[in-house]
C-alpha positions as CSV (number, residue, x, y, z in Angstrom):
1,M,0.0,0.0,0.0
2,K,1.4,3.4,-1.0
3,T,0.0,6.9,-0.2
4,V,0.8,10.2,-1.9
5,T,-0.6,13.7,-1.1
6,G,-0.9,16.3,-3.8
7,F,-1.5,20.0,-3.2
8,A,-2.7,22.7,-5.6
9,S,-3.5,26.3,-4.7
10,A,-6.2,28.8,-5.6
11,T,-6.1,30.4,-9.0
12,I,-7.6,33.6,-10.4
13,G,-9.0,33.3,-13.9
14,N,-9.6,36.1,-16.5
15,V,-7.3,38.5,-14.6
16,A,-9.7,41.3,-15.6
17,C,-9.4,41.6,-19.4
18,G,-8.3,38.1,-20.2
19,F,-11.6,36.2,-20.2
20,D,-11.0,32.5,-20.5
21,V,-7.5,33.0,-21.8
22,L,-5.5,34.3,-18.9
23,G,-5.1,33.1,-15.2
24,F,-2.6,32.9,-12.4
25,A,-2.0,30.9,-9.3
26,I,-1.4,32.3,-5.7
27,T,0.5,30.5,-3.0
28,E,-2.4,29.9,-0.6
29,P,-5.0,28.7,0.3
30,G,-5.3,25.3,-1.6
31,D,-6.8,21.8,-1.8
32,E,-5.1,18.6,-0.7
33,V,-5.8,15.2,-2.3
34,I,-4.6,12.0,-0.6
35,L,-4.4,8.9,-3.0
36,T,-3.8,5.5,-1.5
37,H,-2.9,2.6,-3.9
38,R,-4.2,-0.7,-2.5
39,T,-3.0,-3.8,-4.3
40,D,-5.3,-6.0,-2.1
41,R,-8.4,-4.5,-3.5
42,S,-10.0,-4.5,-7.0
43,E,-13.4,-3.1,-8.1
44,E,-15.2,-2.1,-11.4
45,L,-13.9,1.4,-11.1
46,P,-10.1,1.7,-10.3
47,V,-10.8,4.8,-8.2
48,S,-13.2,5.5,-5.3
49,I,-13.8,8.4,-2.9
50,T,-13.4,7.4,0.8
51,S,-13.8,10.9,2.3
52,I,-14.3,14.6,1.5
53,E,-13.7,17.3,4.1
54,G,-14.7,20.9,4.0
55,D,-17.4,20.8,1.4
56,G,-20.4,20.7,3.6
57,D,-21.6,17.5,1.8
58,A,-22.1,19.4,-1.4
59,L,-19.7,17.5,-3.7
60,P,-20.6,14.2,-5.3
61,R,-19.1,11.0,-3.9
62,D,-19.5,9.2,-7.2
63,A,-16.0,8.9,-8.7
64,R,-17.3,9.6,-12.2
65,K,-19.0,12.8,-11.1
66,N,-16.4,14.4,-8.7
67,T,-13.8,16.5,-10.5
68,A,-10.8,15.0,-8.5
69,S,-11.6,11.3,-9.0
70,F,-12.8,11.9,-12.6
71,V,-9.5,13.3,-13.7
72,V,-7.6,10.4,-12.1
73,L,-9.9,7.9,-14.0
74,K,-9.0,9.8,-17.3
75,F,-5.3,9.8,-16.4
76,L,-5.2,6.0,-15.8
77,E,-7.1,5.4,-19.1
78,Y,-4.6,7.6,-20.9
79,I,-1.4,6.0,-19.5
80,R,-2.9,2.6,-20.3
81,T,-3.9,3.3,-24.0
82,Q,-1.1,5.8,-24.9
83,K,1.9,4.8,-22.8
84,G,1.2,1.1,-22.3
85,I,1.2,1.4,-18.5
86,G,-1.2,-1.0,-17.0
87,F,-2.8,-0.5,-13.5
88,E,-3.7,-3.1,-10.9
89,G,-5.4,-2.7,-7.6
90,H,-7.4,0.3,-6.5
91,I,-6.9,3.9,-5.6
92,E,-8.8,5.4,-2.6
93,L,-9.1,9.1,-2.7
94,Q,-9.4,11.5,0.2
95,L,-10.2,15.1,-0.6
96,K,-9.5,18.0,1.7
97,K,-11.2,21.2,0.5
98,N,-9.6,24.2,1.9
99,L,-11.1,26.4,-0.9
100,P,-14.7,27.6,-0.7
101,L,-17.0,26.4,-3.4
102,S,-18.4,28.7,-6.0
103,S,-15.9,31.4,-4.9
104,G,-14.1,32.5,-8.1
105,M,-10.9,30.9,-6.6
106,G,-10.6,27.9,-8.9
107,S,-11.8,25.4,-6.4
108,S,-12.5,22.6,-8.8
109,A,-9.3,23.3,-10.7
110,A,-7.3,22.9,-7.5
111,S,-8.9,19.6,-6.6
112,A,-8.2,18.3,-10.1
113,A,-4.6,19.5,-10.2
114,A,-3.9,18.1,-6.8
115,A,-5.3,14.7,-7.6
116,L,-3.4,14.5,-10.9
117,I,-0.1,15.4,-9.5
118,A,-0.6,12.7,-6.8
119,A,-1.8,10.1,-9.4
120,N,1.2,10.9,-11.6
121,E,3.6,10.4,-8.6
122,L,1.9,7.1,-7.7
123,M,2.6,5.8,-11.2
124,Q,6.1,7.0,-11.2
125,R,5.6,10.2,-13.2
126,P,4.7,8.9,-16.7
127,C,3.4,12.3,-17.7
128,S,4.7,15.9,-17.7
129,K,2.8,18.7,-16.1
130,M,1.8,20.0,-19.5
131,E,0.3,16.6,-20.3
132,L,-1.6,16.6,-17.0
133,V,-3.2,20.0,-17.8
134,H,-5.3,18.4,-20.5
135,F,-7.0,16.1,-17.8
136,A,-7.4,19.1,-15.5
137,I,-9.3,21.0,-18.1
138,E,-11.6,18.1,-18.7
139,G,-12.4,18.2,-14.9
140,E,-13.6,21.7,-15.4
141,R,-16.2,20.4,-17.8
142,V,-17.5,18.0,-15.1
143,A,-17.5,20.9,-12.6
144,C,-19.2,23.6,-14.5
145,G,-20.0,22.4,-18.0
146,S,-17.3,24.3,-19.7
147,A,-13.7,23.0,-20.3
148,H,-11.9,26.3,-19.7
149,A,-8.2,26.4,-18.9
150,D,-7.7,29.7,-17.1
151,N,-7.9,28.1,-13.7
152,A,-6.8,24.6,-14.6
153,A,-3.6,25.5,-16.3
154,P,-2.1,27.8,-13.7
155,A,-3.3,25.4,-10.9
156,M,-1.1,22.8,-12.5
157,L,1.8,24.9,-13.9
158,G,1.9,27.9,-11.5
159,N,2.8,31.5,-12.7
160,F,0.6,33.4,-15.1
161,V,-0.6,31.2,-18.0
162,L,-1.9,32.7,-21.4
163,I,-4.1,30.3,-23.5
164,R,-3.2,31.2,-27.0
165,S,-5.4,28.4,-28.4
166,Y,-7.7,25.8,-27.2
167,S,-7.7,23.7,-30.4
168,P,-5.0,22.7,-30.4
169,L,-4.1,23.6,-26.7
170,D,-1.3,26.1,-26.8
171,L,-0.2,27.5,-23.4
172,V,2.3,30.3,-22.7
173,T,3.7,30.4,-19.2
174,I,4.6,33.9,-17.9
175,P,6.6,34.3,-14.7
176,P,5.4,37.0,-12.5
177,P,7.4,40.2,-11.6
178,D,9.3,39.9,-8.4
179,N,7.4,42.5,-6.5
180,L,3.8,41.8,-7.6
181,F,1.5,40.8,-4.8
182,C,-2.1,39.7,-5.0
183,T,-4.8,40.6,-2.4
184,L,-7.8,38.2,-2.7
185,A,-11.0,39.0,-0.8
186,H,-13.7,36.3,-0.6
187,P,-17.1,37.6,0.6
188,H,-19.2,34.9,2.3
189,I,-21.6,34.4,-0.5
190,E,-21.6,32.0,-3.5
191,V,-21.9,32.8,-7.3
192,R,-22.1,29.6,-9.3
193,T,-19.9,29.6,-12.3
194,A,-22.6,28.3,-14.7
195,Y,-24.8,31.2,-13.7
196,A,-22.0,33.8,-14.0
197,R,-21.3,32.5,-17.5
198,S,-25.0,32.8,-18.4
199,V,-25.1,36.5,-17.8
200,L,-22.4,37.2,-20.3
201,P,-23.2,38.6,-23.7
202,R,-23.1,36.2,-26.7
203,S,-21.4,38.7,-28.9
204,V,-19.7,42.1,-28.5
205,S,-19.0,45.0,-30.8
206,L,-15.8,45.4,-32.7
207,K,-15.1,48.6,-30.7
208,T,-15.5,46.7,-27.3
209,A,-13.4,43.8,-28.5
210,T,-10.6,46.1,-29.6
211,K,-10.5,47.7,-26.1
212,Q,-10.3,44.3,-24.6
213,W,-7.5,43.1,-26.9
214,G,-5.5,46.2,-26.2
215,N,-5.7,45.6,-22.4
216,V,-4.7,41.9,-22.7
217,G,-1.7,42.7,-24.8
218,A,-0.6,45.6,-22.5
219,L,-1.1,43.4,-19.4
220,V,1.2,40.7,-20.8
221,S,3.7,43.4,-21.8
222,G,3.6,44.8,-18.2
223,L,4.1,41.5,-16.7
224,L,7.1,40.6,-18.9
225,T,8.8,44.0,-18.3
226,S,7.8,44.5,-14.6
227,D,6.0,47.7,-15.6
228,Y,3.7,47.9,-12.6
229,E,2.0,51.1,-13.7
230,L,1.2,49.5,-17.1
231,I,-0.2,46.4,-15.3
232,G,-2.5,48.6,-13.3
233,R,-3.7,50.5,-16.4
234,S,-4.4,47.3,-18.2
235,L,-6.6,45.6,-15.5
236,V,-9.8,46.9,-17.3
237,D,-12.5,44.4,-18.3
238,V,-15.1,45.9,-20.6
239,I,-16.9,42.6,-21.3
240,A,-17.4,40.4,-18.3
241,E,-17.0,42.7,-15.3
242,P,-19.9,45.1,-16.2
243,K,-22.3,42.1,-16.5
244,R,-21.0,40.2,-13.4
245,A,-20.6,43.2,-11.0
246,P,-24.3,43.2,-10.1
247,L,-23.9,39.6,-8.8
248,I,-21.5,40.8,-6.1
249,P,-23.0,43.1,-3.5
250,G,-20.9,46.2,-3.1
251,F,-18.4,45.3,-5.9
252,Y,-17.7,48.8,-7.1
253,T,-17.4,50.1,-3.5
254,V,-14.8,47.4,-2.7
255,K,-13.0,48.1,-5.9
256,Q,-12.8,51.8,-5.2
257,A,-11.6,51.1,-1.6
258,A,-8.8,48.9,-3.1
259,L,-7.7,51.6,-5.5
260,E,-7.7,54.3,-2.9
261,A,-5.6,52.1,-0.6
262,G,-2.9,52.0,-3.3
263,A,-3.7,49.0,-5.4
264,L,-2.4,48.9,-9.0
265,G,-5.8,47.6,-10.2
266,C,-8.8,45.6,-9.0
267,S,-11.3,43.3,-10.6
268,I,-13.5,40.2,-10.1
269,A,-11.6,36.9,-9.5
270,G,-12.8,34.5,-12.1
271,S,-16.6,34.4,-12.1
272,G,-16.8,35.9,-8.6
273,P,-17.8,36.6,-5.9
274,S,-14.1,36.9,-4.8
275,V,-12.3,40.2,-5.7
276,F,-8.6,40.5,-6.4
277,A,-6.2,43.4,-6.5
278,F,-2.6,43.7,-7.4
279,S,0.0,45.8,-5.5
280,S,3.7,46.4,-5.9
281,S,4.7,45.8,-2.3
282,P,3.5,43.5,0.5
283,E,2.8,46.5,2.8
284,T,0.4,48.0,0.2
285,A,-1.2,44.6,-0.4
286,E,-2.0,44.4,3.4
287,Q,-3.5,47.9,3.4
288,V,-5.6,47.0,0.3
289,G,-6.8,43.9,2.1
290,S,-8.0,45.8,5.1
291,S,-9.7,48.4,3.0
292,M,-11.4,45.7,1.0
293,K,-12.6,43.8,4.0
294,D,-13.9,47.0,5.6
295,A,-15.7,48.0,2.4
296,F,-17.7,44.7,2.4
297,L,-18.7,45.4,5.9
298,R,-19.9,48.9,5.1
299,I,-22.4,48.0,2.3
300,P,-26.0,47.4,3.3
301,E,-25.5,43.6,3.2
302,K,-22.6,43.9,5.7
303,L,-20.7,41.0,4.2
304,R,-18.0,39.3,6.2
305,S,-15.0,38.2,4.0
306,D,-11.7,36.3,4.2
307,V,-8.6,38.0,2.8
308,W,-5.3,36.5,1.6
309,I,-2.2,38.4,0.6
310,T,0.3,36.4,-1.4
311,P,2.8,36.5,-4.2
312,V,2.1,34.6,-7.4
313,C,2.8,30.9,-7.0
314,R,5.6,29.9,-9.4
315,E,5.6,26.1,-8.6
316,G,2.1,25.0,-9.4
317,A,0.8,21.6,-8.2
318,K,3.2,19.7,-6.0
319,I,3.6,16.7,-3.8
320,I,3.5,17.4,0.0
């Protein structure tokens, strides 16, 4: 019997202007997945879920429907058919959810990435992290009906990740500037990803698209050149943020508070309701976090929130 524990941290998709094509990982919090390979047990499915902690009984226990176990099943099928690596016995999966559900923090992607890195270790690393990303993306389809990579890819690879193409999948990893810090505020409400996607426009004008393209290009340039002022100027989303802001009570109040506290820029984390901001020092990031937390309490709904201040995670999913 062999046991391996994988960890993958929260991720923030879109990064304001980069809807479905840009995301990054932070260092904490994250999910843990413990896989135990038992050679004395065999069942119809090679993977089963033995326990899930921290989900409030919200996640499915069926291995074919849970993101973490589903991607392990796909991984085992792939290494059997494409790499000629057979599997005997059974894998028991324990999931420790440290990320809130429906939070805009890449909860499902973290579970998938942690499970995959652990499964790869159990099988003596037959796949690269880039290969594992494909399975993590399919896990997103199970979680929310859409196989997007802006959370799954950075959860596995770390850093910023630009998705140049989905067909074929073409990922560009962008290391963060040394002094870029993220403040992430998670109000204690839920916004389901499927609903947040349903409020988006099916088409946009050429004028609107041009603005968005300009911001994406400038943001990537700012990251690569450590131009913090340009990063701040580029964190402008003219497509998703205007439609999703009404789903987050007090969003514009919180955003204004972050900017007044010195943030380079601020926007919705993924599909929300979490809100992220960038700063160029840890001290400013702390001030921004306090201001965002206070702003959520000042709105009529008086929302409590959790706040994290972290650099961008460079490592991605890992064995712990």
